[in-house]
Backbone as XML, in Angstrom:
<?xml version="1.0"?>
<chain id="A" units="angstrom">
  <residue number="1" name="MET">
    <atom name="N" x="0.851" y="-1.187" z="0.000"/>
    <atom name="CA" x="0.000" y="0.000" z="0.000"/>
    <atom name="C" x="0.885" y="1.235" z="0.000"/>
  </residue>
  <residue number="2" name="ASN">
    <atom name="N" x="0.592" y="2.202" z="-0.806"/>
    <atom name="CA" x="1.344" y="3.441" z="-0.927"/>
    <atom name="C" x="1.119" y="4.314" z="0.292"/>
  </residue>
  <residue number="3" name="GLU">
    <atom name="N" x="2.219" y="4.807" z="0.910"/>
    <atom name="CA" x="2.100" y="5.638" z="2.107"/>
    <atom name="C" x="1.341" y="6.942" z="1.831"/>
  </residue>
  <residue number="4" name="ASN">
    <atom name="N" x="1.453" y="7.448" z="0.632"/>
    <atom name="CA" x="0.800" y="8.707" z="0.287"/>
    <atom name="C" x="-0.666" y="8.519" z="-0.062"/>
  </residue>
  <residue number="5" name="ASN">
    <atom name="N" x="-1.103" y="7.304" z="-0.113"/>
    <atom name="CA" x="-2.482" y="7.004" z="-0.472"/>
    <atom name="C" x="-3.289" y="6.867" z="0.816"/>
  </residue>
  <residue number="6" name="ASN">
    <atom name="N" x="-4.331" y="7.678" z="0.969"/>
    <atom name="CA" x="-5.145" y="7.673" z="2.185"/>
    <atom name="C" x="-6.287" y="6.667" z="2.133"/>
  </residue>
  <residue number="7" name="ARG">
    <atom name="N" x="-6.392" y="5.931" z="1.043"/>
    <atom name="CA" x="-7.440" y="4.916" z="0.956"/>
    <atom name="C" x="-7.137" y="3.798" z="1.935"/>
  </residue>
  <residue number="8" name="THR">
    <atom name="N" x="-8.189" y="3.147" z="2.411"/>
    <atom name="CA" x="-7.985" y="2.015" z="3.302"/>
    <atom name="C" x="-8.135" y="0.722" z="2.519"/>
  </residue>
  <residue number="9" name="MET">
    <atom name="N" x="-7.496" y="-0.302" z="3.016"/>
    <atom name="CA" x="-7.536" y="-1.602" z="2.380"/>
    <atom name="C" x="-8.115" y="-2.585" z="3.383"/>
  </residue>
  <residue number="10" name="SER">
    <atom name="N" x="-9.034" y="-3.389" z="2.945"/>
    <atom name="CA" x="-9.627" y="-4.397" z="3.801"/>
    <atom name="C" x="-8.850" y="-5.697" z="3.638"/>
  </residue>
  <residue number="11" name="ILE">
    <atom name="N" x="-8.360" y="-6.215" z="4.768"/>
    <atom name="CA" x="-7.592" y="-7.459" z="4.760"/>
    <atom name="C" x="-8.133" y="-8.352" z="5.875"/>
  </residue>
  <residue number="12" name="ASN">
    <atom name="N" x="-8.349" y="-9.604" z="5.566"/>
    <atom name="CA" x="-8.747" y="-10.567" z="6.594"/>
    <atom name="C" x="-7.498" y="-11.216" z="7.151"/>
  </residue>
  <residue number="13" name="VAL">
    <atom name="N" x="-7.423" y="-11.290" z="8.474"/>
    <atom name="CA" x="-6.257" y="-11.866" z="9.133"/>
    <atom name="C" x="-6.724" y="-12.906" z="10.136"/>
  </residue>
  <residue number="14" name="ASN">
    <atom name="N" x="-6.069" y="-14.053" z="10.125"/>
    <atom name="CA" x="-6.358" y="-15.093" z="11.111"/>
    <atom name="C" x="-5.356" y="-14.979" z="12.248"/>
  </residue>
  <residue number="15" name="LEU">
    <atom name="N" x="-5.864" y="-14.848" z="13.472"/>
    <atom name="CA" x="-5.015" y="-14.725" z="14.654"/>
    <atom name="C" x="-5.180" y="-15.949" z="15.540"/>
  </residue>
  <residue number="16" name="THR">
    <atom name="N" x="-4.145" y="-16.246" z="16.275"/>
    <atom name="CA" x="-4.276" y="-17.290" z="17.293"/>
    <atom name="C" x="-5.216" y="-16.758" z="18.366"/>
  </residue>
  <residue number="17" name="PRO">
    <atom name="N" x="-5.815" y="-17.647" z="19.142"/>
    <atom name="CA" x="-6.707" y="-17.172" z="20.220"/>
    <atom name="C" x="-6.001" y="-16.198" z="21.171"/>
  </residue>
  <residue number="18" name="LEU">
    <atom name="N" x="-4.739" y="-16.449" z="21.461"/>
    <atom name="CA" x="-3.984" y="-15.569" z="22.355"/>
    <atom name="C" x="-3.848" y="-14.161" z="21.769"/>
  </residue>
  <residue number="19" name="LEU">
    <atom name="N" x="-3.485" y="-14.080" z="20.492"/>
    <atom name="CA" x="-3.349" y="-12.772" z="19.849"/>
    <atom name="C" x="-4.700" y="-12.071" z="19.711"/>
  </residue>
  <residue number="20" name="GLU">
    <atom name="N" x="-5.718" y="-12.846" z="19.403"/>
    <atom name="CA" x="-7.054" y="-12.263" z="19.289"/>
    <atom name="C" x="-7.478" y="-11.643" z="20.623"/>
  </residue>
  <residue number="21" name="GLU">
    <atom name="N" x="-7.221" y="-12.352" z="21.706"/>
    <atom name="CA" x="-7.563" y="-11.827" z="23.032"/>
    <atom name="C" x="-6.748" y="-10.577" z="23.343"/>
  </residue>
  <residue number="22" name="MET">
    <atom name="N" x="-5.498" y="-10.570" z="22.965"/>
    <atom name="CA" x="-4.655" y="-9.404" z="23.197"/>
    <atom name="C" x="-5.217" y="-8.171" z="22.479"/>
  </residue>
  <residue number="23" name="VAL">
    <atom name="N" x="-5.625" y="-8.366" z="21.239"/>
    <atom name="CA" x="-6.196" y="-7.255" z="20.465"/>
    <atom name="C" x="-7.493" y="-6.782" z="21.111"/>
  </residue>
  <residue number="24" name="ARG">
    <atom name="N" x="-8.338" y="-7.716" z="21.478"/>
    <atom name="CA" x="-9.608" y="-7.354" z="22.120"/>
    <atom name="C" x="-9.368" y="-6.571" z="23.412"/>
  </residue>
  <residue number="25" name="GLN">
    <atom name="N" x="-8.383" y="-6.980" z="24.201"/>
    <atom name="CA" x="-8.080" y="-6.284" z="25.454"/>
    <atom name="C" x="-7.561" y="-4.869" z="25.195"/>
  </residue>
  <residue number="26" name="LYS">
    <atom name="N" x="-6.788" y="-4.693" z="24.145"/>
    <atom name="CA" x="-6.289" y="-3.353" z="23.797"/>
    <atom name="C" x="-7.455" y="-2.424" z="23.480"/>
  </residue>
  <residue number="27" name="VAL">
    <atom name="N" x="-8.413" y="-2.926" z="22.707"/>
    <atom name="CA" x="-9.585" y="-2.110" z="22.363"/>
    <atom name="C" x="-10.434" y="-1.875" z="23.608"/>
  </residue>
  <residue number="28" name="LYS">
    <atom name="N" x="-10.637" y="-2.934" z="24.392"/>
    <atom name="CA" x="-11.462" y="-2.839" z="25.610"/>
    <atom name="C" x="-10.868" y="-1.834" z="26.604"/>
  </residue>
  <residue number="29" name="SER">
    <atom name="N" x="-9.548" y="-1.727" z="26.638"/>
    <atom name="CA" x="-8.889" y="-0.815" z="27.580"/>
    <atom name="C" x="-9.174" y="0.653" z="27.262"/>
  </residue>
  <residue number="30" name="GLY">
    <atom name="N" x="-9.617" y="0.913" z="26.029"/>
    <atom name="CA" x="-9.859" y="2.291" z="25.619"/>
    <atom name="C" x="-8.639" y="2.951" z="25.023"/>
  </residue>
  <residue number="31" name="LEU">
    <atom name="N" x="-7.509" y="2.265" z="25.073"/>
    <atom name="CA" x="-6.278" y="2.807" z="24.505"/>
    <atom name="C" x="-6.389" y="2.907" z="22.988"/>
  </residue>
  <residue number="32" name="TYR">
    <atom name="N" x="-7.143" y="1.984" z="22.399"/>
    <atom name="CA" x="-7.385" y="1.970" z="20.956"/>
    <atom name="C" x="-8.888" y="1.933" z="20.732"/>
  </residue>
  <residue number="33" name="THR">
    <atom name="N" x="-9.320" y="2.546" z="19.637"/>
    <atom name="CA" x="-10.754" y="2.608" z="19.378"/>
    <atom name="C" x="-11.261" y="1.468" z="18.512"/>
  </residue>
  <residue number="34" name="SER">
    <atom name="N" x="-10.337" y="0.735" z="17.864"/>
    <atom name="CA" x="-10.773" y="-0.354" z="16.990"/>
    <atom name="C" x="-9.653" y="-1.374" z="16.814"/>
  </residue>
  <residue number="35" name="VAL">
    <atom name="N" x="-10.036" y="-2.533" z="16.308"/>
    <atom name="CA" x="-9.064" y="-3.569" z="15.987"/>
    <atom name="C" x="-8.091" y="-3.043" z="14.930"/>
  </residue>
  <residue number="36" name="SER">
    <atom name="N" x="-8.611" y="-2.324" z="13.955"/>
    <atom name="CA" x="-7.756" y="-1.776" z="12.898"/>
    <atom name="C" x="-6.683" y="-0.850" z="13.479"/>
  </residue>
  <residue number="37" name="GLU">
    <atom name="N" x="-7.058" y="-0.073" z="14.459"/>
    <atom name="CA" x="-6.103" y="0.838" z="15.073"/>
    <atom name="C" x="-4.990" y="0.061" z="15.786"/>
  </residue>
  <residue number="38" name="VAL">
    <atom name="N" x="-5.352" y="-1.033" z="16.441"/>
    <atom name="CA" x="-4.354" y="-1.880" z="17.109"/>
    <atom name="C" x="-3.389" y="-2.451" z="16.074"/>
  </residue>
  <residue number="39" name="VAL">
    <atom name="N" x="-3.920" y="-2.959" z="14.979"/>
    <atom name="CA" x="-3.087" y="-3.561" z="13.940"/>
    <atom name="C" x="-2.190" y="-2.508" z="13.301"/>
  </residue>
  <residue number="40" name="ARG">
    <atom name="N" x="-2.714" y="-1.331" z="13.021"/>
    <atom name="CA" x="-1.885" y="-0.259" z="12.436"/>
    <atom name="C" x="-0.737" y="0.102" z="13.366"/>
  </residue>
  <residue number="41" name="GLU">
    <atom name="N" x="-1.022" y="0.212" z="14.672"/>
    <atom name="CA" x="0.027" y="0.534" z="15.643"/>
    <atom name="C" x="1.071" y="-0.574" z="15.681"/>
  </residue>
  <residue number="42" name="ALA">
    <atom name="N" x="0.631" y="-1.822" z="15.641"/>
    <atom name="CA" x="1.568" y="-2.952" z="15.647"/>
    <atom name="C" x="2.476" y="-2.896" z="14.420"/>
  </residue>
  <residue number="43" name="LEU">
    <atom name="N" x="1.900" y="-2.566" z="13.276"/>
    <atom name="CA" x="2.699" y="-2.474" z="12.049"/>
    <atom name="C" x="3.667" y="-1.297" z="12.102"/>
  </residue>
  <residue number="44" name="ARG">
    <atom name="N" x="3.246" y="-0.172" z="12.686"/>
    <atom name="CA" x="4.154" y="0.972" z="12.851"/>
    <atom name="C" x="5.329" y="0.587" z="13.751"/>
  </residue>
  <residue number="45" name="LEU">
    <atom name="N" x="5.030" y="-0.132" z="14.831"/>
    <atom name="CA" x="6.092" y="-0.569" z="15.737"/>
    <atom name="C" x="7.036" y="-1.550" z="15.051"/>
  </residue>
  <residue number="46" name="MET">
    <atom name="N" x="6.490" y="-2.436" z="14.230"/>
    <atom name="CA" x="7.323" y="-3.372" z="13.484"/>
    <atom name="C" x="8.255" y="-2.621" z="12.532"/>
  </residue>
  <residue number="47" name="GLU">
    <atom name="N" x="7.725" y="-1.618" z="11.863"/>
    <atom name="CA" x="8.546" y="-0.813" z="10.955"/>
    <atom name="C" x="9.658" y="-0.095" z="11.722"/>
  </residue>
  <residue number="48" name="GLU">
    <atom name="N" x="9.325" y="0.427" z="12.901"/>
    <atom name="CA" x="10.324" y="1.094" z="13.740"/>
    <atom name="C" x="11.421" y="0.117" z="14.151"/>
  </residue>
  <residue number="49" name="GLN">
    <atom name="N" x="11.027" y="-1.089" z="14.548"/>
    <atom name="CA" x="12.009" y="-2.108" z="14.927"/>
    <atom name="C" x="12.896" y="-2.489" z="13.744"/>
  </residue>
  <residue number="50" name="ASP">
    <atom name="N" x="12.302" y="-2.597" z="12.563"/>
    <atom name="CA" x="13.077" y="-2.908" z="11.361"/>
    <atom name="C" x="14.105" y="-1.808" z="11.085"/>
  </residue>
  <residue number="51" name="THR">
    <atom name="N" x="13.699" y="-0.563" z="11.261"/>
    <atom name="CA" x="14.598" y="0.570" z="11.043"/>
    <atom name="C" x="15.749" y="0.542" z="12.049"/>
  </residue>
  <residue number="52" name="LEU">
    <atom name="N" x="15.444" y="0.278" z="13.321"/>
    <atom name="CA" x="16.483" y="0.194" z="14.343"/>
    <atom name="C" x="17.432" y="-0.965" z="14.062"/>
  </residue>
  <residue number="53" name="ARG">
    <atom name="N" x="16.882" y="-2.101" z="13.678"/>
    <atom name="CA" x="17.703" y="-3.273" z="13.374"/>
    <atom name="C" x="18.642" y="-2.977" z="12.210"/>
  </residue>
  <residue number="54" name="LYS">
    <atom name="N" x="18.130" y="-2.310" z="11.185"/>
    <atom name="CA" x="18.965" y="-1.955" z="10.031"/>
    <atom name="C" x="20.078" y="-1.002" z="10.447"/>
  </residue>
  <residue number="55" name="ALA">
    <atom name="N" x="19.755" y="-0.030" z="11.293"/>
    <atom name="CA" x="20.773" y="0.917" z="11.756"/>
    <atom name="C" x="21.863" y="0.194" z="12.541"/>
  </residue>
  <residue number="56" name="LYS">
    <atom name="N" x="21.475" y="-0.771" z="13.378"/>
    <atom name="CA" x="22.462" y="-1.530" z="14.155"/>
    <atom name="C" x="23.355" y="-2.360" z="13.243"/>
  </residue>
  <residue number="57" name="VAL">
    <atom name="N" x="22.767" y="-3.000" z="12.250"/>
    <atom name="CA" x="23.550" y="-3.808" z="11.310"/>
    <atom name="C" x="24.490" y="-2.913" z="10.512"/>
  </residue>
  <residue number="58" name="ASP">
    <atom name="N" x="24.004" y="-1.761" z="10.064"/>
    <atom name="CA" x="24.853" y="-0.821" z="9.330"/>
    <atom name="C" x="26.030" y="-0.366" z="10.193"/>
  </residue>
  <residue number="59" name="GLN">
    <atom name="N" x="25.775" y="-0.067" z="11.467"/>
    <atom name="CA" x="26.845" y="0.356" z="12.366"/>
    <atom name="C" x="27.840" y="-0.774" z="12.585"/>
  </residue>
  <residue number="60" name="LEU">
    <atom name="N" x="27.338" y="-1.982" z="12.741"/>
    <atom name="CA" x="28.215" y="-3.131" z="12.918"/>
    <atom name="C" x="29.118" y="-3.309" z="11.699"/>
  </residue>
  <residue number="61" name="ARG">
    <atom name="N" x="28.559" y="-3.161" z="10.514"/>
    <atom name="CA" x="29.364" y="-3.270" z="9.284"/>
    <atom name="C" x="30.442" y="-2.188" z="9.241"/>
  </residue>
  <residue number="62" name="GLN">
    <atom name="N" x="30.077" y="-0.968" z="9.627"/>
    <atom name="CA" x="31.062" y="0.118" z="9.664"/>
    <atom name="C" x="32.168" y="-0.197" z="10.661"/>
  </residue>
  <residue number="63" name="ASP">
    <atom name="N" x="31.804" y="-0.707" z="11.828"/>
    <atom name="CA" x="32.787" y="-1.054" z="12.857"/>
    <atom name="C" x="33.711" y="-2.172" z="12.375"/>
  </residue>
  <residue number="64" name="ILE">
    <atom name="N" x="33.148" y="-3.158" z="11.701"/>
    <atom name="CA" x="33.967" y="-4.258" z="11.166"/>
    <atom name="C" x="34.939" y="-3.722" z="10.135"/>
  </residue>
  <residue number="65" name="ASN">
    <atom name="N" x="34.454" y="-2.881" z="9.227"/>
    <atom name="CA" x="35.326" y="-2.309" z="8.209"/>
    <atom name="C" x="36.422" y="-1.458" z="8.835"/>
  </residue>
  <residue number="66" name="ALA">
    <atom name="N" x="36.078" y="-0.671" z="9.853"/>
    <atom name="CA" x="37.084" y="0.141" z="10.534"/>
    <atom name="C" x="38.143" y="-0.748" z="11.166"/>
  </residue>
  <residue number="67" name="GLY">
    <atom name="N" x="37.708" y="-1.859" z="11.747"/>
    <atom name="CA" x="38.661" y="-2.803" z="12.333"/>
    <atom name="C" x="39.564" y="-3.423" z="11.286"/>
  </residue>
  <residue number="68" name="LEU">
    <atom name="N" x="38.988" y="-3.821" z="10.167"/>
    <atom name="CA" x="39.786" y="-4.420" z="9.097"/>
    <atom name="C" x="40.787" y="-3.425" z="8.516"/>
  </residue>
  <residue number="69" name="GLU">
    <atom name="N" x="40.391" y="-2.157" z="8.449"/>
    <atom name="CA" x="41.258" y="-1.124" z="7.886"/>
    <atom name="C" x="42.270" y="-0.576" z="8.884"/>
  </residue>
  <residue number="70" name="SER">
    <atom name="N" x="42.168" y="-0.979" z="10.145"/>
    <atom name="CA" x="43.040" y="-0.414" z="11.167"/>
    <atom name="C" x="44.447" y="-1.008" z="11.164"/>
  </residue>
  <residue number="71" name="GLY">
    <atom name="N" x="44.656" y="-1.994" z="10.355"/>
    <atom name="CA" x="45.998" y="-2.567" z="10.261"/>
    <atom name="C" x="46.050" y="-3.989" z="10.767"/>
  </residue>
  <residue number="72" name="THR">
    <atom name="N" x="47.277" y="-4.502" z="10.761"/>
    <atom name="CA" x="47.504" y="-5.883" z="11.168"/>
    <atom name="C" x="47.316" y="-6.022" z="12.672"/>
  </residue>
  <residue number="73" name="ALA">
    <atom name="N" x="46.666" y="-7.072" z="13.061"/>
    <atom name="CA" x="46.462" y="-7.339" z="14.485"/>
    <atom name="C" x="47.783" y="-7.768" z="15.106"/>
  </residue>
  <residue number="74" name="THR">
    <atom name="N" x="47.969" y="-7.391" z="16.360"/>
    <atom name="CA" x="49.180" y="-7.799" z="17.069"/>
    <atom name="C" x="48.792" y="-8.710" z="18.226"/>
  </residue>
  <residue number="75" name="ILE">
    <atom name="N" x="49.655" y="-9.635" z="18.518"/>
    <atom name="CA" x="49.419" y="-10.552" z="19.634"/>
    <atom name="C" x="49.835" y="-9.836" z="20.907"/>
  </residue>
  <residue number="76" name="TRP">
    <atom name="N" x="49.004" y="-9.953" z="21.936"/>
    <atom name="CA" x="49.345" y="-9.326" z="23.211"/>
    <atom name="C" x="49.114" y="-10.317" z="24.330"/>
  </residue>
  <residue number="77" name="ASN">
    <atom name="N" x="49.863" y="-10.111" z="25.388"/>
    <atom name="CA" x="49.794" y="-10.988" z="26.540"/>
    <atom name="C" x="49.133" y="-10.221" z="27.675"/>
  </residue>
  <residue number="78" name="ALA">
    <atom name="N" x="48.046" y="-10.756" z="28.189"/>
    <atom name="CA" x="47.288" y="-10.059" z="29.231"/>
    <atom name="C" x="48.146" y="-9.787" z="30.465"/>
  </residue>
  <residue number="79" name="GLU">
    <atom name="N" x="48.989" y="-10.731" z="30.841"/>
    <atom name="CA" x="49.836" y="-10.541" z="32.023"/>
    <atom name="C" x="50.830" y="-9.412" z="31.822"/>
  </residue>
  <residue number="80" name="GLU">
    <atom name="N" x="51.378" y="-9.298" z="30.621"/>
    <atom name="CA" x="52.309" y="-8.203" z="30.320"/>
    <atom name="C" x="51.607" y="-6.856" z="30.399"/>
  </residue>
  <residue number="81" name="VAL">
    <atom name="N" x="50.394" y="-6.804" z="29.894"/>
    <atom name="CA" x="49.621" y="-5.562" z="29.945"/>
    <atom name="C" x="49.346" y="-5.180" z="31.399"/>
  </residue>
  <residue number="82" name="LYS">
    <atom name="N" x="48.959" y="-6.145" z="32.221"/>
    <atom name="CA" x="48.697" y="-5.871" z="33.646"/>
    <atom name="C" x="49.950" y="-5.361" z="34.341"/>
  </residue>
  <residue number="83" name="ARG">
    <atom name="N" x="51.107" y="-6.006" z="34.070"/>
    <atom name="CA" x="52.360" y="-5.569" z="34.693"/>
    <atom name="C" x="52.693" y="-4.134" z="34.296"/>
  </residue>
  <residue number="84" name="ALA">
    <atom name="N" x="52.485" y="-3.817" z="33.017"/>
    <atom name="CA" x="52.803" y="-2.474" z="32.535"/>
    <atom name="C" x="51.891" y="-1.440" z="33.195"/>
  </residue>
  <residue number="85" name="VAL">
    <atom name="N" x="50.635" y="-1.757" z="33.352"/>
    <atom name="CA" x="49.688" y="-0.828" z="33.984"/>
    <atom name="C" x="50.040" y="-0.648" z="35.458"/>
  </residue>
  <residue number="86" name="ARG">
    <atom name="N" x="50.376" y="-1.736" z="36.144"/>
    <atom name="CA" x="50.763" y="-1.638" z="37.562"/>
    <atom name="C" x="52.024" y="-0.792" z="37.720"/>
  </residue>
  <residue number="87" name="LYS">
    <atom name="N" x="52.980" y="-1.012" z="36.838"/>
    <atom name="CA" x="54.231" y="-0.246" z="36.903"/>
    <atom name="C" x="53.947" y="1.234" z="36.688"/>
  </residue>
  <residue number="88" name="LYS">
    <atom name="N" x="53.092" y="1.553" z="35.727"/>
    <atom name="CA" x="52.749" y="2.944" z="35.439"/>
    <atom name="C" x="52.042" y="3.570" z="36.647"/>
  </residue>
  <residue number="89" name="ARG">
    <atom name="N" x="51.158" y="2.807" z="37.257"/>
    <atom name="CA" x="50.419" y="3.300" z="38.419"/>
    <atom name="C" x="51.385" y="3.602" z="39.587"/>
  </residue>
  <residue number="90" name="VAL">
    <atom name="N" x="52.330" y="2.716" z="39.804"/>
    <atom name="CA" x="53.328" y="2.931" z="40.881"/>
    <atom name="C" x="54.151" y="4.175" z="40.596"/>
  </residue>
  <residue number="91" name="ASN">
    <atom name="N" x="54.544" y="4.346" z="39.345"/>
    <atom name="CA" x="55.331" y="5.528" z="38.971"/>
    <atom name="C" x="54.531" y="6.816" z="39.139"/>
  </residue>
  <residue number="92" name="LEU">
    <atom name="N" x="53.236" y="6.785" z="38.877"/>
    <atom name="CA" x="52.409" y="7.975" z="39.026"/>
    <atom name="C" x="52.172" y="8.319" z="40.492"/>
  </residue>
  <residue number="93" name="GLN">
    <atom name="N" x="52.153" y="7.303" z="41.343"/>
    <atom name="CA" x="51.893" y="7.535" z="42.766"/>
    <atom name="C" x="53.130" y="8.039" z="43.491"/>
  </residue>
  <residue number="94" name="GLY">
    <atom name="N" x="54.281" y="7.908" z="42.890"/>
    <atom name="CA" x="55.440" y="8.539" z="43.454"/>
    <atom name="C" x="56.487" y="7.633" z="43.815"/>
  </residue>
</chain>
């Protein structure tokens, strides 16, 4: 359906009893005025989640590329790093 088109489309959807009850409760609560409104909100939220997921994947790809472009990896020893940090800390303390 075109976003710029204000016409409505009638679609039949089969829901599990659990989902059907959830929709009915949303309408009954007064938060939504109709089943259609609940479904539209659910679809808007799904679109928002898709957008966030895409942004996260795009950022992850950028981070991976930055890592690959940062040069050759070097092997490091955790104990050596700890010793160096302790030595630096002792020197800073006087």
